[in-house]
N, C-alpha and C positions, 0 to 999 in steps of 0.2 A: 376463311370459311370454306366448307367442303361442298362442292356442287352436287356430288352424289347424295349427300345428306338431304339437300333440298328435294331432289327427285324421290328419295325414299320416303320422306315424311309427307310431302305434298301429293306425289303421284300415286301412292298406295296407302291411303289413310285407313283402309279396312284392317290392315295388319296391326294397327294400334288398338283395335278392339280386343286383341289377344294379350295386351300388356297387363301386368298385374293390377295397375291402378290407372285411372284416368288422369291422375296428377302427372304421371310421367309423360302422357300424351300431350298435356297442356305445356309441359316444360319443353318438349321438342318443338311444338308449334311456335312457342315464344322465341325459341332460338332461331327458327326460320324467319320469323318476323324481324328479328334484329339483323339478319343477313339482308333481307329485302330493304330495310331502312338504310343500311350501309351502302347498298347498291344505288339507291336513289340519292344519297348524299354525295357519293363519289361520281355519280353519273356514268358508271361503267360496271359491268359484272365482275365478280372476283375471278382470279386466275388469269392465265395468259390469253391473249386475244385469239390465238389459233384454235383453242379448245372449243368443241361444240357446246352450245348452251341448250339446256333442256327448257329453260324459261326465257323467252325473248324479253328484251328490256322494256318494250312498249306494254307488255302484259303485267309488269310488276305492280303498278299502282292499283289496278283492279284486283289482282290477287291479294295484295296487302289488305284491302278493305274486306275481302271475303275471309281472309285469315283472321282478322280482328273479330269479325262476327262469330266465326267458328270457335275461337278461344272463349268468347263471352258465353256462348251456349254451353260449352263444356264446363266452365266454371259454375254456371247455374245448375247444371246436372249434379256436379259434385256437392254444391250447397244443399241440394235436395236429398242427398244421402246415397246417390249412385256411385259406387266405388269401381264398378267394372271388374270385379274380382273374377279370377279364372278358376275353373274346376281342374286343379292340377291332377287329380286322380284320373279324370277323363283324358287329359292331355297325355299323361304317361301311359294310359291304358291299364290301370289297376283298379281293383275294387277297394272300397273303403274298409279299413280294418285289415289290410294286407300286412304281411310280415316284412321284416327288413331285408331278408334275402330276396324276396320277390321284387322289392323296390330296387335293390342294387342290380339285379339281373336286367330289369326293364330299362333302367337308366343307362346301363352299359350299351345295350342294343341301340337305344335311341341316339346316344352320343356318337357311336360308330357309324350309324346310318345317316345322320344329319350334320356331319362336319361341314363347316363353311367352305372348306377347300373342295368338297365334292360338287357344290353348286357351280363353282368357277370352272371346274373340269368339264361339267356338262355344257356350259356356255361355250367353252372352247371347241367342243365337238360339233356345235351348230354352225350353220352357214347363214350369213346375212347378206342382204343386197348391198347395204352401205356400211361403211366403217363406223359411222356415228351410231347406227342402230346397235352394232356390236358393243360399243362402249357403254351405251345406255343400258342395254340388257345385262351387261356384266356388272355394272354398278348396282342395279336394282336387285340382281340375284345375290350379290354379296350382302347388301343391306338386309334383305329378307332372311338369308341364311344366318346372319349374325343375330338378328332379332329372335329367330326360332331357337337357335342354340342357347342364347341367354335365357330364354323362357324355359327351356328344358332344365337348365341348371337351377333356376329359381324354383321350378316345380319340384325338383329333387330335394332341394334344401327345405322347402315348406313341408313336403310329405315326411321327410326324415325327422323334422322337428315335431310333427304331429305324432309319429310313431314313438319317438323318445318320450313325449309327454304321456302317451297312453301307457307305455311300459312303466314309467315312474308312478303313475296313478295306480296301476295294477299292483306294483310292488308295495305301495303304501297301503292299499286295501288288504292285501294278504298279511302285511305286518300288523295292521289294526285287528284283523280277524284272529290272528294268532294270539295277540295280547288279550283279546276278549275271552278266548278259550282258556287261557292261563288264569285269568281272574275268576272265571266260573269254576275252574277246577280247584282253585284255592278256597273259594267259598264252600264248595262241596266237601272238601277235606275238613274244614273248620266245623261244619255242621255235623259231620260224622264223628269227629273227635269230641264234640260237645255231648253227643248222645251215648257214646260208648261207656262212660262211667256209670250213668244211670241204668243202662241195660245190664251191666255186670252186677250192680247192686241188687237189681230185681231178680236176676237169675241165680246168683250164688249166695245171697244173704239169707240165713235161716230165720224162720219165723218162730219165736219162743212162746207163741200163744198156747200151744199144746203142752200139757204137763207130762206126757208119756215118754218124753225123751227122744221121740222120733221126729226128725225134721219135717216140717210141713211147708210145702212150697206153694206159691200163689196159684199155680195152674192146676194143682191137684183137685180142687173143688170143681173146676170147669171140666176136668177130665171125667170125674165121677158123674157129673150131671149129664155129660154127653153119653156115657154108657147107659144111664137110665133112660134117656130118650130113645136110643137105639133099641133097647129091650122093649120099650112100649110099642114102638113101631113094628117090631117083629111079632109081638103078641096080637096086634090088630090084624095082621095079615095071616094069622093062624099058622105061623111058622114055629112048630113045636119040636123040631128036631134038636137034639141035644148038641150044644157047642162046647168043644174042649177049650177051657179057659184056664190059664195058669195064674194063680193069685200069689205069686211069690213077692214078698215085700211090698204089697199093695195096700196102702192105707188111705182111707178117705175120712 
């Protein structure tokens, strides 16, 4: 059993509110509970006798009861649907809908800034009144730094998976839109091809109803009627000026 793990889990429980799920917090607390039970069974704390103890032996029974009630409370909160999920975008410092390049840049800066080795180096530069305070602070700093580093990596993986899913969905949307446009274009071509033979027959086919040998087209009657309407309108407004009109090959 690791004595620093006991201090990290028991002494700083708020850090576990940042864990991705409350289930992992329960798992850590149950591990500490097993350590406490082994201490009570063996009647001695783990490790060598000269090593400082963060938890005195006489306090273990009371802490074990408190630990059991805390585990029970967390399990009830999990059963009620509380997952304790983390907003990884806020953790990394990105907006939702960010690009992959922004994610990679932010992740690189965080990893370089929060390396676990840096926390140990900071503790080494501090001065402590007693040696046991130095060991305790060093273990706590290492535990917190490792938890934060793992949380950053999990956040990067989660946001990266979200971006990949969004990119795949956008690709499928564009693909479906392109397929729909192609279907609409094919339908338009088919409609145009269906109307072309009828239009050619109406425009080029001669009408043999006239016996003077001159082709009579369907639109000639409409054209002559429009000329008559225009002439009537001109006479109503007393427009009597002569109009030069050429009647070459005009038959009505």
